[in-house]
C-alpha positions in Angstrom: 18.9 -169.9 63.9 15.6 -169.4 65.7 12.6 -171.6 65.1 9.2 -170.9 66.7 6.7 -173.8 66.3 4.3 -173.2 69.1 3.6 -171.6 72.5 2.6 -168.0 73.3 5.1 -165.4 72.3 5.4 -161.7 73.3 8.4 -159.9 71.9 9.5 -156.3 72.1 11.8 -154.6 69.7 13.9 -151.5 70.0 15.6 -149.0 67.8 18.7 -151.3 67.8 17.0 -154.7 67.6 14.1 -156.4 66.0 11.5 -158.0 68.2 12.5 -161.4 66.9 15.9 -162.0 65.2 19.2 -160.1 65.1 20.9 -159.0 68.2 22.4 -156.0 69.9 23.1 -153.4 67.2 22.4 -156.1 64.6 19.0 -155.9 63.1 17.6 -158.6 60.9 15.2 -161.6 60.8 17.4 -163.9 58.7 17.6 -167.3 60.2 14.2 -167.0 62.0 11.5 -169.5 61.1 7.9 -169.4 62.5 5.7 -172.4 61.9 3.3 -172.1 64.9 2.5 -170.3 68.1 0.3 -167.4 69.2 1.6 -163.9 69.3 0.9 -160.7 71.3 1.1 -157.1 70.1 2.6 -158.2 66.7 2.6 -156.3 63.5 1.3 -159.0 61.2 -0.2 -159.9 57.9 -1.2 -163.3 56.5 2.4 -163.8 55.3 4.4 -162.3 58.2 4.6 -161.9 62.0 6.9 -159.5 63.8 8.5 -158.8 60.4 9.4 -162.5 59.9 8.2 -163.8 56.6 6.3 -167.1 57.0 7.0 -170.1 54.9 4.5 -170.7 52.1 3.1 -173.7 54.0 2.0 -171.5 56.9 -0.2 -168.4 57.3 -1.1 -166.0 60.1 -4.8 -165.4 61.1 -6.9 -164.5 64.1 -6.3 -166.7 67.1 -8.9 -169.4 67.5 -7.9 -170.4 71.0 -10.8 -171.7 73.1 -9.7 -169.5 76.0 -11.1 -166.0 75.5 -8.4 -164.5 77.6 -5.7 -166.0 75.5 -7.4 -164.9 72.3 -7.4 -161.4 73.7 -3.8 -161.3 74.9 -2.4 -163.3 71.9 -4.7 -162.3 69.0 -2.6 -163.7 66.2 -1.8 -167.4 65.6 0.3 -169.1 62.9 -1.5 -172.0 61.2 -0.5 -174.7 58.7 -2.1 -174.0 55.3 -4.6 -176.7 54.4 -5.2 -177.9 50.9 -8.3 -176.6 49.1 -9.6 -177.9 45.7 -12.4 -176.1 43.9 -13.2 -176.7 40.2 -16.2 -176.2 37.9 -17.2 -178.2 34.9 -17.6 -175.8 32.0 -19.1 -178.5 29.8 -22.1 -179.2 32.1 -25.5 -179.1 30.5 -27.1 -175.6 30.4 -30.3 -175.2 32.4 -33.6 -174.3 30.8 -35.6 -171.3 32.0 -38.0 -172.2 34.8 -38.8 -168.9 36.4 -36.7 -169.8 39.4 -32.9 -169.2 40.1 -30.9 -171.8 38.1 -29.5 -174.8 39.9 -25.8 -174.3 39.6 -24.8 -177.5 41.5 -24.4 -179.3 38.1 -21.4 -177.0 37.4 -19.6 -178.1 40.5 -16.9 -180.7 39.7 -14.9 -180.7 42.9 -15.1 -178.9 46.3 -12.8 -180.2 49.0 -11.0 -178.9 52.1 -8.3 -181.4 52.8 -9.8 -184.8 52.2 -13.3 -183.7 53.2 -16.1 -182.9 50.7 -17.0 -179.2 51.0 -19.8 -179.0 48.4 -22.3 -177.9 51.0 -20.2 -174.8 51.8 -19.9 -173.4 48.3 -21.6 -170.1 47.6 -22.4 -168.7 44.2 -22.5 -165.3 42.5 -23.0 -164.3 38.9 -22.9 -161.5 36.3 -24.0 -161.1 32.7 -21.4 -162.5 30.4 -19.2 -159.8 28.8 -20.6 -157.1 31.1 -17.4 -156.7 33.2 -19.5 -155.5 36.1 -19.6 -156.7 39.7 -21.0 -160.1 40.8 -24.4 -160.5 42.3 -24.9 -163.1 45.1 -27.0 -166.1 44.2 -28.0 -167.7 40.9 -29.4 -166.1 37.8 -33.0 -166.6 36.7 -33.6 -164.9 33.3 -32.7 -166.3 29.9 -29.1 -165.3 28.9 -25.4 -166.1 29.2 -23.6 -165.6 32.5 -20.3 -165.8 34.2 -20.8 -167.7 37.4 -18.3 -167.8 40.4 -18.1 -170.5 43.1 -16.5 -169.5 46.4 -15.2 -171.5 49.3 -14.6 -169.1 52.1 -11.5 -169.3 54.4 -11.9 -171.6 57.4 -9.9 -172.4 60.5 -10.1 -175.9 62.0 -7.8 -176.6 64.9 -4.2 -175.9 63.7 -5.2 -175.8 60.0 -6.2 -172.7 58.0 -7.9 -173.4 54.7 -7.6 -170.4 52.4 -10.4 -169.0 50.4 -10.8 -170.5 46.9 -12.8 -169.4 43.9 -13.6 -170.9 40.5 -15.4 -169.5 37.5 -17.3 -170.8 34.5 -19.8 -169.6 31.9 -23.3 -170.9 31.5 -26.4 -170.1 29.6 -30.1 -170.3 30.6 -31.9 -171.3 27.5 -35.5 -170.4 26.6 -38.2 -172.8 27.7 -40.0 -174.5 24.8 -43.6 -173.5 24.4 -46.0 -175.5 22.3 -49.4 -174.2 21.1 -52.0 -176.8 20.0 -55.3 -176.0 18.3 -58.0 -178.6 18.7 -61.6 -178.8 17.9 -64.6 -181.1 17.7 -64.8 -182.6 14.2 -68.5 -181.5 14.1 -67.7 -177.8 14.9 -69.4 -175.5 12.6 -69.8 -171.8 12.1 -72.4 -169.8 10.3 -70.9 -166.8 8.6 -71.4 -163.7 10.6 -68.6 -161.4 9.4 -66.4 -162.1 12.5 -63.5 -164.4 13.3 -65.0 -165.9 16.4 -65.3 -169.6 16.4 -66.9 -171.9 19.0 -65.8 -175.4 19.9 -62.2 -174.6 19.0 -59.5 -174.6 21.7 -55.9 -173.3 21.8 -53.8 -175.1 24.4 -50.3 -174.0 25.5 -47.9 -176.5 26.9 -44.7 -175.6 28.7 -45.8 -172.3 30.2 -44.2 -171.5 33.6 -46.7 -171.5 36.4 -47.6 -168.0 37.5 -46.5 -166.2 34.3 -48.9 -164.6 31.8 -48.4 -166.1 28.4 -50.6 -165.3 25.3 -50.7 -166.9 21.9 -52.7 -166.5 18.7 -53.5 -169.0 16.0 -54.5 -168.6 12.3 -56.6 -171.1 10.4 -59.1 -171.6 7.7 -62.6 -173.1 7.7 -64.2 -174.9 4.8 -67.2 -173.1 3.3 
C-alpha cells in the first residue's frame, strides 16, 4: 500500500502505469491513500488527485502555500475537511416593513467553522416565496413572503479546508401599522358654505415611514 500524507509530489504516468499506484503493466490505484501533500501537473477535482479518490475526510483545492514559487509548481494541495455548521431558525419573529432591507440576522441560529463563530461571514440572498426563480443577493425590502438563503463560503486556513455551506428558511415582511387620528379644538365651528372644508381640525398619521408619501382621508359629521 502507498500512503501520501505530505510533501511535494510530482508523478508521471505512462500508457502502462498510472502516475501513482499500480506497477509495470499493472494499472490501478487500489491501495493508494492520499491525506496530504502538494501536487504538480495533476489531473484533479475536489475528490481526487492523480486518479486517486480521496477519503471523505479530505479534499483537494488550490495550494495555499506562502511561497509563490511552490504555489506555481505545485498548484494543488490536499486538505483535511473542517467542520461547518450553519442553521436558520424558521420560527424567528417576522420583521415589519421599514422601508429598508430586512435585518435577517434574527433568523441565524448557528454559524460556525470548527469551534469558531462565523456569523460575521454569513452572506444572504432571497427570492419571492413560490417563485422558483433565482436568488438576489442581499435582503428583501417590500412587504411579502420570501425564501431566504444564508451562505458560508468555502475557506482555507492552514491545513484545513472548510467547505461551503448553505441553509434556507422562509420569512414574511408584514405591513407596518398606520394610525390616523382626527383631532380638533372643542370650540371649532363652521358656518355653512356648501363645502366640506373645515378649519381647526387636524388629521395626524402615526407610523408612516420617513421619506415615503402617504395620504389619508377622514369622514365625519358636524352638529348643526
